[in-house]
N, C-alpha and C positions, 0 to 999 in steps of 0.2 A: 504494500500500500504506500504509494508515493505521497499521498495527501497528508499523512500524519506529520512528517517534518514541516510541511508548509503550515499546517494548523498550529503546530507548536511554536513556530517562528512568529506567526501572526499574534498569538496569545502573548508572547513575551513582549512584542512591540507595543501592544495595546496596554499591557500592565505598566510598562515603563512610562508611557504617556500619562497615566493616571497618578503616578507617584512623584510628580515634579515637586522639588523642595520649595518651600516658601522663600520669597524674596522680601527683605525688609529694606525700605528706602527711607533714609533720614534726611530731611530737608531743613536746613538752617535758614530761617527767614529773619533772624535777628541781625543786629549790627555787630555782634560779638563772635569771636572764634570760640567754638566749643572744644574744650581740651579734655583729655583723659576720658573719652567716651566709652562706656561699657554697655553693651546690649545683651540682655540675658532673657532666658525663657526656660521652659521645661527641657532640660538636657542640653542646653547650649549656652555658651558665653563667648562673645566676640569683643575685642578691644580695638578701638580706633584712636590713634594719637590725637588727631584734631580734625575738625570740619570747619572750614573758613566761613565767614559771614556770606550768605547768599549761595552757598554751595550745597551739594547733596552727596551722600555716600550710599552705595547699594551693597547689601550683604545677602548671600544665600545662607540660610540657617537650616539646621537639622534637628528640630524638636522631637522629643519622644511623645508622640500622640498629640493631644490637645494642649494648647499653650496660649499664654498671653505674652506680652513683651514688656520688659522693664528697661528703662534707659536712665543712666546716671552720667553726669558730666560736670565740668567746672566751666564757669563763664562769668565775667564781670565781677570777679571776687566772691562768687557764690558757688556752693556745691548743690546741684539740682539732682534729685532722685524721684522719678515719676511714680515708683511703685508699679506693680503689674497692671497693664491696661490691655484692652482689646482681646480678640479671640481669633485663633487660626489653628489649623491642623497640619500634621506632618506632610500629608500628601494632598494632591488635588490642585496644586498650583496656586496657592494663596499669594496675594500681594498685600503687604502690610506697609502702610504709609505712616511714618512718624514725622510730625511737623513741629519744629521749635519756632514759636511765634516771637515777635519783636520783644515782648515782655518776658521771654524765656519760659512761658507756659508751654506745655507739651500736649499735643493731641495725637491720638492713634486711631486709624481706621483700617479696615481690611476688607478685601473682596476676593473673589475667585477669578482667575484668568478665564476668559472665554476660549473655547476650543475651536 
């Protein structure tokens, strides 16, 4: 039966498409550089040295199952720690947007990539 390897290959490709890791994008809309940025969630922790004013940084993360995102950083002589916010899952292609506003307040939103 020649169709078995073809079916197996198609199944692997389909499953790989469904398990895309989440991407977290941090956008700095403040006039301050964000220093010592740490992005954490269930089973992951990423450190970024700095994000310039007006810049953004993109990270692919690998959470264990369901997660939120916690962001901590130093800016304008303050240490900011958001606590865990938002919701996303390990697979499915979630996009997580973290926005640091002018006043250094942080908002988080997430959505699924369309296929």
